[in-house]
DSSP file (Angstrom, degrees, kcal/mol; ACC not computed):
  #  RESIDUE AA STRUCTURE BP1 BP2  ACC     N-H-->O    O-->H-N    N-H-->O    O-->H-N    TCO  KAPPA ALPHA  PHI   PSI    X-CA   Y-CA   Z-CA
    1    1 A M     >        0   0    0      0, 0.0     4,-1.6     0, 0.0     5,-0.1   0.000 360.0 360.0 360.0 -42.9 -134.1  -20.9   27.8
    2    2 A R  H  >  +     0   0    0      1,-0.2     4,-2.2     2,-0.2     5,-0.2   0.864 360.0  56.0 -65.6 -34.9 -133.9  -17.2   26.9
    3    3 A T  H  > S+     0   0    0      1,-0.2     4,-2.0     2,-0.2    -1,-0.2   0.908 105.3  51.4 -63.0 -42.2 -135.9  -16.3   30.0
    4    4 A A  H  > S+     0   0    0      1,-0.2     4,-2.1     2,-0.2    -1,-0.2   0.884 109.3  51.2 -62.4 -38.8 -133.4  -18.1   32.3
    5    5 A S  H  X S+     0   0    0     -4,-1.6     4,-2.3     2,-0.2    -2,-0.2   0.915 110.3  48.3 -64.3 -43.4 -130.6  -16.2   30.7
    6    6 A W  H  X S+     0   0    0     -4,-2.2     4,-2.4     1,-0.2    -1,-0.2   0.844 108.9  54.0 -67.2 -32.9 -132.3  -12.8   31.2
    7    7 A V  H  X S+     0   0    0     -4,-2.0     4,-2.2     2,-0.2    -1,-0.2   0.925 109.2  48.3 -64.8 -43.8 -133.0  -13.7   34.8
    8    8 A R  H  X S+     0   0    0     -4,-2.1     4,-2.4     2,-0.2    -2,-0.2   0.914 111.0  50.3 -62.7 -42.7 -129.3  -14.4   35.3
    9    9 A V  H  X S+     0   0    0     -4,-2.3     4,-2.7     1,-0.2     5,-0.2   0.916 109.9  51.3 -60.7 -43.6 -128.3  -11.1   33.7
   10   10 A G  H  X S+     0   0    0     -4,-2.4     4,-2.3     2,-0.2    -1,-0.2   0.896 109.7  49.3 -61.3 -40.7 -130.8   -9.3   36.0
   11   11 A I  H  X S+     0   0    0     -4,-2.2     4,-2.3     2,-0.2    -2,-0.2   0.921 111.9  48.5 -64.7 -44.4 -129.3  -11.0   39.1
   12   12 A V  H  X S+     0   0    0     -4,-2.4     4,-2.5     2,-0.2    -2,-0.2   0.930 112.5  48.2 -62.5 -45.7 -125.8  -10.0   38.0
   13   13 A L  H  X S+     0   0    0     -4,-2.7     4,-2.4     1,-0.2    -1,-0.2   0.894 110.9  50.9 -62.9 -39.7 -126.8   -6.4   37.3
   14   14 A A  H  X S+     0   0    0     -4,-2.3     4,-1.7    -5,-0.2    -1,-0.2   0.908 111.1  48.8 -63.0 -41.2 -128.6   -6.2   40.7
   15   15 A A  H  X S+     0   0    0     -4,-2.3     4,-1.6     1,-0.2    -2,-0.2   0.912 111.8  48.9 -65.3 -42.5 -125.5   -7.5   42.4
   16   16 A L  H  X S+     0   0    0     -4,-2.5     4,-1.7     1,-0.2    -2,-0.2   0.893 109.3  51.6 -65.2 -39.6 -123.2   -5.0   40.6
   17   17 A S  H  X S+     0   0    0     -4,-2.4     4,-1.0     1,-0.2    -1,-0.2   0.848 106.7  54.7 -67.3 -31.5 -125.5   -2.1   41.4
   18   18 A A  H  < S+     0   0    0     -4,-1.7     3,-0.4     1,-0.2     4,-0.3   0.885 106.4  52.2 -66.3 -37.3 -125.4   -3.1   45.1
   19   19 A C  H >< S+     0   0    0     -4,-1.6     3,-1.3     1,-0.2    -2,-0.2   0.888 105.3  54.9 -64.6 -38.8 -121.6   -2.9   45.0
   20   20 A E  H 3< S+     0   0    0     -4,-1.7    -1,-0.2     1,-0.3    -2,-0.2   0.765 101.5  58.5 -68.1 -24.0 -121.7    0.6   43.6
   21   21 A S  T 3< S+     0   0    0     -4,-1.0    -1,-0.3    -3,-0.4    -2,-0.2   0.536  79.7 111.0 -85.0  -4.1 -123.8    1.8   46.4
   22   22 A A  S <  S-     0   0    0     -3,-1.3     2,-0.1    -4,-0.3    -3,-0.0  -0.429  86.8 -91.8 -66.8 143.2 -121.3    0.8   49.1
   23   23 A P    >   -     0   0    0      0, 0.0     3,-0.6     0, 0.0    -1,-0.1  -0.345  32.0-159.4 -59.1 128.3 -119.6    3.8   50.8
   24   24 A Q  G >  S+     0   0    0      1,-0.2     3,-1.7     2,-0.1    -2,-0.1   0.640  77.7  83.7 -83.4 -14.6 -116.4    4.7   48.9
   25   25 A S  G >  S+     0   0    0      1,-0.3     3,-0.5     2,-0.1    -1,-0.2   0.736  83.9  60.6 -62.8 -21.8 -115.0    6.6   51.9
   26   26 A C  G <  S+     0   0    0     -3,-0.6    -1,-0.3     1,-0.2    28,-0.2   0.658  95.9  62.5 -77.3 -15.3 -113.7    3.3   53.3
   27   27 A F  G <  S+     0   0    0     -3,-1.7    -1,-0.2    25,-0.1    -2,-0.1  -0.211  72.3 123.1-113.2  43.9 -111.5    2.5   50.4
   28   28 A G  S <  S-     0   0    0     -3,-0.5    24,-0.3     1,-0.2     3,-0.1  -0.048  71.3 -55.9 -84.0-166.7 -109.0    5.4   50.3
   29   29 A P  S    S-     0   0    0      0, 0.0    -1,-0.2     0, 0.0    23,-0.2  -0.229  71.0 -79.4 -68.2 162.4 -105.2    5.0   50.4
   30   30 A L        -     0   0    0     21,-0.1     2,-0.5    -3,-0.1    21,-0.2  -0.350  44.2-148.5 -59.2 141.4 -103.4    3.2   53.2
   31   31 A E  E     -A   50   0A   0     19,-2.4    19,-2.9    -3,-0.1     2,-0.3  -0.965   3.8-145.8-118.7 116.5 -103.2    5.3   56.4
   32   32 A R  E     -A   49   0A   0     -2,-0.5     2,-0.6    17,-0.2    17,-0.2  -0.645  16.8-142.4 -80.2 135.7 -100.1    4.8   58.6
   33   33 A L  E     +A   48   0A   0     15,-3.0    15,-0.8    -2,-0.3    14,-0.5  -0.887  42.6 141.3-110.4 115.6 -100.9    5.2   62.2
   34   34 A E        -     0   0    0     -2,-0.6     3,-0.1    13,-0.1    -1,-0.1  -0.481  30.1-175.8-144.5  68.1  -98.5    6.9   64.6
   35   35 A P    >   -     0   0    0      0, 0.0     3,-1.6     0, 0.0     2,-0.1  -0.235  34.7 -96.0 -70.1 155.1 -100.6    9.0   66.9
   36   36 A S  T 3  S+     0   0    0      1,-0.2     3,-0.1     0, 0.0    -2,-0.0  -0.420 112.1  36.7 -65.2 146.4  -99.1   11.3   69.5
   37   37 A G  T 3  S+     0   0    0      1,-0.4    -1,-0.2    28,-0.1     2,-0.1   0.308  92.6 119.0  90.8  -8.2  -99.0    9.6   72.9
   38   38 A A  S <  S-     0   0    0     -3,-1.6    -1,-0.4     1,-0.1    46,-0.0  -0.399  73.6 -90.3 -84.3 166.1  -98.2    6.3   71.4
   39   39 A I        -     0   0    0     -2,-0.1    -1,-0.1    -3,-0.1     8,-0.1  -0.259  42.7-108.8 -65.7 161.9  -95.1    4.3   72.1
   40   40 A L        -     0   0    0      1,-0.0    -1,-0.1    25,-0.0    -6,-0.0  -0.816  37.5-106.3 -91.3 134.2  -92.1    4.8   69.9
   41   41 A P        -     0   0    0      0, 0.0    -1,-0.0     0, 0.0     6,-0.0  -0.319  20.2-141.1 -57.4 142.2  -91.3    1.9   67.6
   42   42 A T  S    S-     0   0    0      2,-0.0     2,-0.2    -3,-0.0   108,-0.0   0.462  79.2  -7.6 -86.0  -1.9  -88.2    0.0   68.9
   43   43 A A  S    S-     0   0    0      2,-0.2     2,-1.6     0, 0.0     0, 0.0  -0.802 111.5 -39.2-163.5-156.1  -86.9   -0.5   65.3
   44   44 A E  S    S+     0   0    0     -2,-0.2     2,-0.3     2,-0.0    -2,-0.0  -0.596  93.0 106.1 -89.6  78.8  -88.0    0.0   61.7
   45   45 A W        -     0   0    0     -2,-1.6     2,-0.2    13,-0.0    -2,-0.2  -0.988  65.0-115.9-150.6 152.7  -91.7   -0.9   61.9
   46   46 A G        -     0   0    0     -2,-0.3    12,-0.1     1,-0.1     3,-0.1  -0.585  13.9-137.5 -89.0 152.5  -95.0    0.9   61.9
   47   47 A L  S    S-     0   0    0    -14,-0.5    11,-2.7     1,-0.3     2,-0.3   0.886  76.6 -24.0 -75.1 -40.3  -97.4    0.9   64.8
   48   48 A G  E     -AB  33  57A   0    -15,-0.8   -15,-3.0     9,-0.2     2,-0.3  -0.989  51.3-146.6-166.8 164.8 -100.5    0.4   62.7
   49   49 A T  E     -AB  32  56A   0      7,-2.2     7,-3.0    -2,-0.3     2,-0.6  -0.997   9.7-146.4-143.5 134.9 -102.2    0.8   59.4
   50   50 A K  E     +AB  31  55A   0    -19,-2.9   -19,-2.4    -2,-0.3     2,-0.4  -0.911  20.7 177.1 -99.0 126.1 -105.7    1.5   58.3
   51   51 A A  E >   - B   0  54A   0      3,-3.0     3,-1.9    -2,-0.6   -21,-0.1  -0.928  61.8 -50.5-130.9 105.3 -106.6   -0.3   55.0
   52   52 A G  T 3  S-     0   0    0     -2,-0.4   -25,-0.1   -24,-0.3   -24,-0.1  -0.467 122.5 -19.9  62.5-134.8 -110.2    0.3   54.0
   53   53 A P  T 3  S+     0   0    0      0, 0.0   115,-3.9     0, 0.0     2,-0.4   0.371 123.3  90.5 -85.7   7.8 -112.5   -0.5   56.9
   54   54 A Y  E <   -BC  51 167A   0     -3,-1.9    -3,-3.0   113,-0.2     2,-0.5  -0.814  56.5-161.1-109.6 145.1 -109.7   -2.6   58.6
   55   55 A V  E     -BC  50 166A   0    111,-2.2   111,-3.0    -2,-0.4     2,-0.5  -0.991   6.7-162.7-124.1 125.1 -107.1   -1.5   61.1
   56   56 A F  E     -BC  49 165A   0     -7,-3.0    -7,-2.2    -2,-0.5     2,-0.5  -0.938   4.8-163.1-112.0 121.6 -104.1   -3.6   61.7
   57   57 A I  E     -BC  48 164A   0    107,-3.1   107,-0.9    -2,-0.5    -9,-0.2  -0.896  18.0-126.1-108.4 129.7 -102.0   -3.0   64.8
   58   58 A S  E     -     0   0A   0    -11,-2.7   106,-0.3    -2,-0.5     2,-0.2  -0.165  53.1 -65.4 -62.7 164.9  -98.5   -4.4   65.1
   59   59 A G  E     -     0   0A   0    104,-0.2     2,-0.4   102,-0.1   104,-0.3  -0.367  59.1-151.8 -56.5 118.7  -97.6   -6.5   68.1
   60   60 A M  E     - C   0 162A   0    102,-3.7   102,-2.4    -2,-0.2     2,-0.2  -0.816   8.2-161.1-100.4 133.2  -97.8   -4.2   71.1
   61   61 A R        -     0   0    0     -2,-0.4     2,-2.2   100,-0.2   100,-0.1  -0.608  39.4 -92.5-102.5 168.7  -95.8   -4.8   74.2
   62   62 A G        +     0   0    0     98,-0.4     9,-3.1    -2,-0.2     2,-0.5  -0.376  68.4 152.7 -81.2  61.2  -96.5   -3.4   77.7
   63   63 A I  E     -F   70   0B   0     -2,-2.2     7,-0.3     7,-0.3   -24,-0.1  -0.797  47.8-127.8 -95.5 130.2  -94.3   -0.3   77.2
   64   64 A D  E  >> -F   69   0B   0      5,-3.0     4,-2.9    -2,-0.5     5,-0.6  -0.672  15.8-148.1 -72.7 119.1  -95.2    2.8   79.1
   65   65 A P  T  45S+     0   0    0      0, 0.0    -1,-0.2     0, 0.0   -28,-0.1   0.717  93.6  56.6 -66.9 -18.3  -95.4    5.5   76.4
   66   66 A V  T  45S+     0   0    0      1,-0.1   -28,-0.0     3,-0.1    -2,-0.0   0.914 124.7  19.0 -76.4 -43.3  -94.1    8.2   78.8
   67   67 A T  T  45S-     0   0    0     -3,-0.2    -1,-0.1     2,-0.2     3,-0.1   0.610  92.1-134.3-100.8 -15.3  -90.9    6.4   79.7
   68   68 A N  T  <5 +     0   0    0     -4,-2.9     2,-0.3     1,-0.3    -5,-0.1   0.802  66.0 125.5  56.8  32.3  -90.6    4.0   76.7
   69   69 A E  E   <S-F   64   0B   0     -5,-0.6    -5,-3.0    -7,-0.0    -1,-0.3  -0.889  70.2-103.2-114.8 149.3  -89.8    1.3   79.3
   70   70 A I  E     -F   63   0B   0     81,-0.4    -7,-0.3    -2,-0.3     2,-0.2  -0.532  40.1-112.3 -70.5 134.5  -91.5   -2.0   79.7
   71   71 A V        -     0   0    0     -9,-3.1    -9,-0.1    -2,-0.2     6,-0.1  -0.489  22.7-147.3 -66.7 133.2  -93.8   -2.1   82.7
   72   72 A L  S    S+     0   0    0     -2,-0.2     2,-0.3     4,-0.1    -1,-0.1   0.922  75.3  81.1 -74.8 -45.5  -92.4   -4.5   85.3
   73   73 A D  S  > S-     0   0    0      1,-0.2     4,-2.4     2,-0.1     5,-0.2  -0.466  75.5-143.5 -65.7 125.2  -95.6   -5.8   86.9
   74   74 A L  H  > S+     0   0    0     -2,-0.3     4,-2.2     1,-0.2     5,-0.2   0.876  97.3  49.5 -63.0 -40.2  -96.9   -8.6   84.6
   75   75 A S  H  > S+     0   0    0      1,-0.2     4,-2.1     2,-0.2    -1,-0.2   0.932 114.8  44.9 -63.5 -44.8 -100.5   -7.8   85.0
   76   76 A E  H  > S+     0   0    0      1,-0.2     4,-2.6     2,-0.2    -2,-0.2   0.834 109.7  57.4 -66.5 -32.6 -100.0   -4.1   84.4
   77   77 A R  H  X S+     0   0    0     -4,-2.4     4,-2.1     2,-0.2    -2,-0.2   0.917 108.0  45.7 -64.4 -44.0  -97.7   -5.0   81.4
   78   78 A V  H  X S+     0   0    0     -4,-2.2     4,-2.0     2,-0.2    -2,-0.2   0.939 114.0  48.9 -64.1 -46.6 -100.5   -7.0   79.7
   79   79 A R  H  X S+     0   0    0     -4,-2.1     4,-2.4     1,-0.2    -2,-0.2   0.897 111.1  50.7 -59.1 -42.1 -103.0   -4.2   80.5
   80   80 A Q  H  X S+     0   0    0     -4,-2.6     4,-2.9     2,-0.2    -1,-0.2   0.878 105.9  55.4 -66.5 -37.4 -100.6   -1.6   79.0
   81   81 A A  H  X S+     0   0    0     -4,-2.1     4,-2.1     2,-0.2    -1,-0.2   0.932 111.4  44.0 -60.5 -45.3 -100.1   -3.6   75.9
   82   82 A Y  H  X S+     0   0    0     -4,-2.0     4,-2.8     2,-0.2    -2,-0.2   0.912 112.5  52.5 -65.0 -42.1 -103.8   -3.6   75.2
   83   83 A T  H  X S+     0   0    0     -4,-2.4     4,-2.2     1,-0.2    -2,-0.2   0.914 109.3  49.7 -60.2 -43.0 -104.0    0.1   76.1
   84   84 A N  H  X S+     0   0    0     -4,-2.9     4,-1.8     2,-0.2    -1,-0.2   0.916 111.6  48.8 -60.8 -43.6 -101.2    0.8   73.6
   85   85 A M  H  X S+     0   0    0     -4,-2.1     4,-2.4     1,-0.2    -2,-0.2   0.928 111.8  48.4 -62.9 -45.6 -103.1   -1.2   70.9
   86   86 A F  H  X S+     0   0    0     -4,-2.8     4,-2.1     1,-0.2    -1,-0.2   0.862 108.3  54.9 -64.9 -36.2 -106.4    0.7   71.6
   87   87 A L  H  X S+     0   0    0     -4,-2.2     4,-0.9    -5,-0.2    -1,-0.2   0.923 111.3  43.7 -62.7 -44.7 -104.7    4.1   71.5
   88   88 A I  H >< S+     0   0    0     -4,-1.8     3,-0.8     1,-0.2     4,-0.4   0.919 113.5  50.6 -68.1 -43.5 -103.3    3.4   68.0
   89   89 A A  H ><>S+     0   0    0     -4,-2.4     5,-2.1     1,-0.2     3,-1.8   0.861 102.3  62.1 -62.4 -35.4 -106.5    1.9   66.7
   90   90 A A  H ><5S+     0   0    0     -4,-2.1     3,-1.8     1,-0.3    -1,-0.2   0.805  90.6  67.6 -61.8 -29.0 -108.5    5.0   68.0
   91   91 A A  T <<5S+     0   0    0     -4,-0.9    -1,-0.3    -3,-0.8    -2,-0.2   0.726 104.1  44.7 -63.3 -20.2 -106.4    7.2   65.7
   92   92 A A  T < 5S-     0   0    0     -3,-1.8    -1,-0.3    -4,-0.4    -2,-0.2   0.254 128.7 -96.9-105.0   9.5 -108.3    5.4   62.8
   93   93 A G  T < 5S+     0   0    0     -3,-1.8     2,-0.3     1,-0.3    -3,-0.2   0.537  79.1 138.9  89.4   7.1 -111.7    5.6   64.5
   94   94 A A      < -     0   0    0     -5,-2.1    -1,-0.3    -6,-0.1    -2,-0.1  -0.610  33.8-162.2 -87.7 146.8 -111.7    2.2   66.0
   95   95 A E    >   -     0   0    0     -2,-0.3     3,-2.8    -6,-0.0     4,-0.3  -0.808  38.8 -97.2-118.2 163.4 -112.9    1.4   69.5
   96   96 A P  G >  S+     0   0    0      0, 0.0     3,-1.7     0, 0.0    -1,-0.0   0.844 123.8  58.9 -50.5 -36.4 -112.2   -1.6   71.7
   97   97 A E  G 3  S+     0   0    0      1,-0.3    -3,-0.0    69,-0.0    35,-0.0   0.626  96.1  64.3 -71.7  -9.5 -115.6   -3.2   70.6
   98   98 A N  G <  S+     0   0    0     -3,-2.8    69,-2.3    68,-0.0     2,-0.4   0.426  73.5 118.3 -87.6  -0.2 -114.4   -3.0   67.0
   99   99 A L  E <   +D  166   0A   0     -3,-1.7    67,-0.3    -4,-0.3     3,-0.1  -0.548  37.3 177.1 -71.0 122.1 -111.6   -5.5   67.8
  100  100 A I  E     -     0   0A   0     65,-3.0    39,-2.4    -2,-0.4     2,-0.3   0.883  59.9  -1.0 -89.6 -47.2 -112.1   -8.6   65.6
  101  101 A E  E     -De 165 139A   0     64,-1.5    64,-2.2    37,-0.2     2,-0.4  -0.998  53.0-161.3-151.2 145.0 -109.1  -10.7   66.5
  102  102 A T  E     -De 164 140A   0     37,-2.1    39,-1.8    -2,-0.3     2,-0.5  -0.951   7.7-156.3-123.8 150.8 -105.9  -10.8   68.6
  103  103 A I  E     -De 163 141A   0     60,-2.3    60,-2.3    -2,-0.4     2,-0.5  -0.992  18.0-160.6-120.4 120.4 -102.8  -12.9   68.3
  104  104 A V  E     -De 162 142A   0     37,-3.1    39,-3.3    -2,-0.5     2,-0.5  -0.883   1.9-160.5-106.6 128.6 -101.1  -13.0   71.7
  105  105 A Y  E     -De 161 143A   0     56,-3.1    56,-1.7    -2,-0.5     2,-0.4  -0.931   8.7-174.7-110.3 129.0  -97.4  -14.0   71.9
  106  106 A V  E     -De 160 144A   0     37,-2.8    39,-3.1    -2,-0.5     2,-0.4  -0.983  16.2-140.0-125.8 132.1  -96.0  -15.3   75.1
  107  107 A R  E     + e   0 145A   0     52,-1.5     2,-0.3    -2,-0.4    39,-0.2  -0.765  31.5 155.6 -92.5 133.7  -92.3  -16.1   75.8
  108  108 A T        -     0   0    0     37,-2.7     4,-0.1    -2,-0.4    -2,-0.1  -0.949  33.4-159.0-153.9 137.5  -91.4  -19.1   77.8
  109  109 A D  S    S+     0   0    0     -2,-0.3     3,-0.1     2,-0.1    37,-0.1   0.638  70.5  93.5 -87.5 -16.4  -88.3  -21.3   77.9
  110  110 A A  S    S-     0   0    0      1,-0.1     4,-0.2     0, 0.0    -2,-0.1  -0.321  93.5 -85.9 -75.2 158.2  -90.1  -24.2   79.5
  111  111 A P  S    S-     0   0    0      0, 0.0    -1,-0.1     0, 0.0    -2,-0.1  -0.351  70.6 -70.9 -59.4 145.0  -91.6  -27.0   77.4
  112  112 A H  S    S+     0   0    0      1,-0.2     2,-0.0    -3,-0.1    -4,-0.0  -0.619 118.6  35.4 -88.2 147.0  -95.1  -26.2   76.2
  113  113 A P  S    S+     0   0    0      0, 0.0    -1,-0.2     0, 0.0     3,-0.0   0.568  87.2 168.8 -78.6 137.1  -97.5  -26.0   77.7
  114  114 A S     >  -     0   0    0     -4,-0.2     4,-2.1     1,-0.1     5,-0.2  -0.650  50.3-109.8-108.7 164.3  -95.7  -24.6   80.8
  115  115 A P  H  > S+     0   0    0      0, 0.0     4,-2.5     0, 0.0     5,-0.2   0.879 121.0  55.9 -59.0 -36.4  -97.0  -23.1   84.0
  116  116 A E  H  > S+     0   0    0      2,-0.2     4,-2.4     1,-0.2     5,-0.2   0.916 105.8  51.0 -60.4 -43.1  -95.6  -19.7   82.7
  117  117 A F  H  > S+     0   0    0      1,-0.2     4,-2.2     2,-0.2    -1,-0.2   0.932 112.5  44.9 -59.5 -48.5  -97.7  -20.1   79.6
  118  118 A F  H  X S+     0   0    0     -4,-2.1     4,-2.3     2,-0.2    -1,-0.2   0.854 110.8  54.7 -67.9 -34.6 -100.9  -20.7   81.6
  119  119 A D  H  X S+     0   0    0     -4,-2.5     4,-2.2     2,-0.2    -1,-0.2   0.922 110.6  45.7 -62.2 -43.9 -100.0  -17.9   84.0
  120  120 A M  H  X S+     0   0    0     -4,-2.4     4,-2.5     2,-0.2    -2,-0.2   0.873 111.3  52.1 -68.9 -36.5  -99.8  -15.4   81.1
  121  121 A R  H  X S+     0   0    0     -4,-2.2     4,-2.7     2,-0.2    -1,-0.2   0.903 108.9  51.2 -65.0 -39.4 -103.0  -16.8   79.5
  122  122 A R  H  X S+     0   0    0     -4,-2.3     4,-2.3     2,-0.2    -2,-0.2   0.923 110.8  48.1 -61.7 -44.5 -104.8  -16.2   82.9
  123  123 A L  H  X S+     0   0    0     -4,-2.2     4,-2.4     2,-0.2    -2,-0.2   0.915 111.9  49.7 -62.1 -42.7 -103.5  -12.6   83.0
  124  124 A D  H  X S+     0   0    0     -4,-2.5     4,-2.7     1,-0.2    -2,-0.2   0.917 110.0  51.1 -62.1 -43.0 -104.6  -12.0   79.5
  125  125 A N  H  X S+     0   0    0     -4,-2.7     4,-2.2     1,-0.2    -2,-0.2   0.914 109.9  50.4 -59.4 -43.3 -108.0  -13.5   80.3
  126  126 A E  H  X S+     0   0    0     -4,-2.3     4,-1.7     2,-0.2    -2,-0.2   0.916 112.2  45.9 -62.8 -44.0 -108.3  -11.1   83.3
  127  127 A V  H  X S+     0   0    0     -4,-2.4     4,-1.9     2,-0.2    -2,-0.2   0.915 111.4  52.0 -67.3 -42.2 -107.4   -8.1   81.3
  128  128 A R  H  X S+     0   0    0     -4,-2.7     4,-2.8     1,-0.2    -1,-0.2   0.890 108.4  52.1 -60.2 -38.3 -109.8   -9.0   78.5
  129  129 A Q  H  X S+     0   0    0     -4,-2.2     4,-2.1     2,-0.2    -1,-0.2   0.864 105.4  55.4 -66.9 -35.0 -112.5   -9.4   81.0
  130  130 A E  H  < S+     0   0    0     -4,-1.7    -1,-0.2     1,-0.2    -2,-0.2   0.916 116.7  36.7 -60.7 -42.1 -111.8   -5.9   82.3
  131  131 A F  H  < S+     0   0    0     -4,-1.9    -2,-0.2     1,-0.1    -1,-0.2   0.849 132.2  25.8 -78.9 -35.7 -112.3   -4.5   78.8
  132  132 A Y  H >< S-     0   0    0     -4,-2.8     3,-2.4     1,-0.3    -3,-0.2   0.347  84.2-154.8-116.8   4.9 -115.1   -6.7   77.7
  133  133 A G  T 3< S-     0   0    0     -4,-2.1    -1,-0.3     1,-0.3    -2,-0.1  -0.338  76.8 -12.7  59.5-129.3 -116.9   -7.8   80.8
  134  134 A D  T 3  S-     0   0    0      1,-0.3    -1,-0.3    -4,-0.1     3,-0.2   0.252 114.5-156.9 -90.0  11.8 -118.8  -11.1   80.2
  135  135 A G    <   -     0   0    0     -3,-2.4    -1,-0.3     1,-0.3     2,-0.2  -0.415  65.0-139.6 104.7 179.9 -118.3  -10.8   76.4
  136  136 A P        -     0   0    0      0, 0.0    -1,-0.3     0, 0.0    -2,-0.0   0.460  58.7-159.4 -70.8 152.2 -118.6  -11.2   73.6
  137  137 A Y        -     0   0    0     -2,-0.2     3,-0.1    -3,-0.2    -8,-0.0  -0.747  18.9-106.6-102.5 148.4 -114.9  -11.4   73.3
  138  138 A P        -     0   0    0      0, 0.0   -37,-0.2     0, 0.0   -38,-0.1  -0.347  50.1 -88.1 -64.3 154.5 -112.7  -10.8   70.2
  139  139 A N  E     -e  101   0A   0    -39,-2.4   -37,-2.1   -40,-0.1     2,-0.3  -0.258  51.6-164.2 -57.3 152.6 -111.2  -13.9   68.6
  140  140 A R  E     -e  102   0A   0    -39,-0.2     2,-0.4    -3,-0.1   -37,-0.2  -0.993  22.6-167.4-147.6 138.2 -107.9  -14.9   70.0
  141  141 A T  E     -e  103   0A   0    -39,-1.8   -37,-3.1    -2,-0.3     2,-0.5  -0.995  17.1-156.6-117.5 131.2 -105.0  -17.1   69.1
  142  142 A F  E     -e  104   0A   0     -2,-0.4     2,-0.4   -39,-0.2   -37,-0.2  -0.944  12.8-173.4-114.7 119.8 -102.5  -17.6   72.0
  143  143 A V  E     -e  105   0A   0    -39,-3.3   -37,-2.8    -2,-0.5     2,-0.4  -0.944  15.1-149.0-122.5 130.1  -98.9  -18.6   70.9
  144  144 A G  E     +e  106   0A   0     -2,-0.4     2,-0.3   -39,-0.2   -37,-0.2  -0.837  24.4 175.3 -96.1 133.8  -96.0  -19.7   73.1
  145  145 A L  E     -e  107   0A   0    -39,-3.1   -37,-2.7    -2,-0.4     3,-0.1  -0.884  38.1-138.3-132.0 161.5  -92.5  -18.8   71.8
  146  146 A T  S    S+     0   0    0     -2,-0.3     2,-0.4   -39,-0.2   -39,-0.1   0.524  91.1  45.1 -95.7  -7.6  -89.0  -19.1   73.0
  147  147 A E        +     0   0    0    -41,-0.1     2,-0.3   -39,-0.0    -1,-0.1  -0.998  57.1 167.9-136.5 140.1  -88.0  -15.6   71.7
  148  148 A L        -     0   0    0     -2,-0.4     2,-0.2     2,-0.1    10,-0.2  -0.959  41.5 -93.9-140.8 159.8  -89.7  -12.1   71.9
  149  149 A N  S    S+     0   0    0     -2,-0.3     9,-0.1     8,-0.1    -2,-0.0  -0.510  78.7   6.0 -76.2 135.8  -88.4   -8.7   71.1
  150  150 A G        -     0   0    0     -2,-0.2     8,-2.7     7,-0.1     2,-0.3   0.140  63.9-108.4  90.3 163.3  -86.9   -6.5   73.8
  151  151 A T  B     -G  157   0C   0      6,-0.3   -81,-0.4     8,-0.0     6,-0.3  -0.910  25.3-117.8-129.9 157.7  -86.0   -6.6   77.5
  152  152 A D    >   -     0   0    0      4,-3.2     3,-2.7    -2,-0.3   -81,-0.1  -0.333  46.6 -86.7 -86.4 176.2  -87.5   -5.0   80.6
  153  153 A P  T 3  S+     0   0    0      0, 0.0    -1,-0.1     0, 0.0   -82,-0.1   0.709 129.5  57.6 -58.8 -19.7  -85.7   -2.4   82.8
  154  154 A N  T 3  S-     0   0    0      2,-0.1     3,-0.1     3,-0.0   -82,-0.0   0.414 121.1-107.4 -88.7   2.0  -84.2   -5.4   84.8
  155  155 A G  S <  S+     0   0    0     -3,-2.7     2,-0.3     1,-0.3     3,-0.0   0.518  74.7 139.4  85.5   4.7  -82.6   -6.8   81.6
  156  156 A E        -     0   0    0      1,-0.1    -4,-3.2    -5,-0.0    -1,-0.3  -0.619  61.5-104.6 -82.7 141.5  -85.1   -9.7   81.4
  157  157 A T  B     -G  151   0C   0     -2,-0.3    -6,-0.3    -6,-0.3    -8,-0.1  -0.397  43.5-103.4 -63.2 138.6  -86.5  -10.7   78.0
  158  158 A D        -     0   0    0     -8,-2.7   -10,-0.1   -10,-0.2    -1,-0.1  -0.244  29.6-164.7 -63.7 154.7  -90.0   -9.5   77.5
  159  159 A V        +     0   0    0      1,-0.1   -52,-1.5   -53,-0.1     2,-0.4   0.407  59.1  55.9-123.1  -1.0  -92.7  -12.1   77.8
  160  160 A F  E     + D   0 106A   0    -54,-0.2   -98,-0.4     2,-0.0     2,-0.3  -0.996  43.8 159.5-145.0 138.1  -95.9  -10.6   76.3
  161  161 A E  E     - D   0 105A   0    -56,-1.7   -56,-3.1    -2,-0.4     2,-0.4  -0.967  15.6-161.6-152.7 140.1  -97.1   -9.1   73.0
  162  162 A V  E     -CD  60 104A   0   -102,-2.4  -102,-3.7    -2,-0.3     2,-0.4  -0.990   1.7-167.4-128.9 134.4 -100.5   -8.6   71.5
  163  163 A K  E     - D   0 103A   0    -60,-2.3   -60,-2.3    -2,-0.4     2,-0.3  -0.947  15.1-164.5-117.5 136.9 -101.4   -7.9   67.8
  164  164 A G  E     -CD  57 102A   0   -107,-0.9  -107,-3.1    -2,-0.4     2,-0.4  -0.923  20.6-158.7-132.1 152.1 -104.9   -6.8   66.8
  165  165 A T  E     -CD  56 101A   0    -64,-2.2   -65,-3.0    -2,-0.3   -64,-1.5  -0.997  21.3-171.4-123.7 127.3 -107.2   -6.4   63.8
  166  166 A F  E     -CD  55  99A   0   -111,-3.0  -111,-2.2    -2,-0.4     2,-0.5  -0.788  16.6-142.6-116.5 157.8 -110.1   -4.0   64.1
  167  167 A Y  E     -C   54   0A   0    -69,-2.3  -113,-0.2    -2,-0.3    -2,-0.0  -0.991  10.9-165.9-119.9 124.3 -113.1   -3.3   61.8
  168  168 A V        -     0   0    0   -115,-3.9   -74,-0.1    -2,-0.5     3,-0.1  -0.930  24.0-128.7-110.9 109.4 -114.2    0.3   61.5
  169  169 A P        -     0   0    0      0, 0.0     2,-0.1     0, 0.0   -71,-0.0  -0.209  29.5-104.8 -55.9 143.9 -117.7    0.5   59.9
  170  170 A C              0   0    0      1,-0.1  -146,-0.0  -147,-0.0     0, 0.0  -0.399 360.0 360.0 -67.7 145.5 -117.9    2.9   57.0
  171  171 A S              0   0    0     -3,-0.1    -1,-0.1    -2,-0.1     0, 0.0   0.456 360.0 360.0 -92.4 360.0 -119.7    6.1   57.7
């Protein structure tokens, strides 16, 4: 009976010593990300945050960072949203291949699933393929909504937003 107890103690100590050898550089204070060249927030929200080895990017729209206007062409708008997300993540050392998961929000007034919803999913698929080729692809949740933040230069409500979570390996 005593031998089994000592074996358990040894396993616990081995596990604790493994935890202590993990790089501590990943677990500093939160780092707010607002790199130069990024879009300007449209209200009181942060663009991104690095927390340990994870980088969380707020929902990015297809806003041109030079003009701070939404790109009119829908395909280019989706591409610009991803580009904006990657730029902010890069400020924390993340690269596109470090993207773990996206949540894509698409606005449509039609009952779901609508042709608009499927058109936007097709555009998102095309842009993801441009960035990731034949895969592997980051996880994705695709959500249809009746409201999204902001309007384009023509006064139309925006229809696309992507939010991402990245993993930056400890050095």
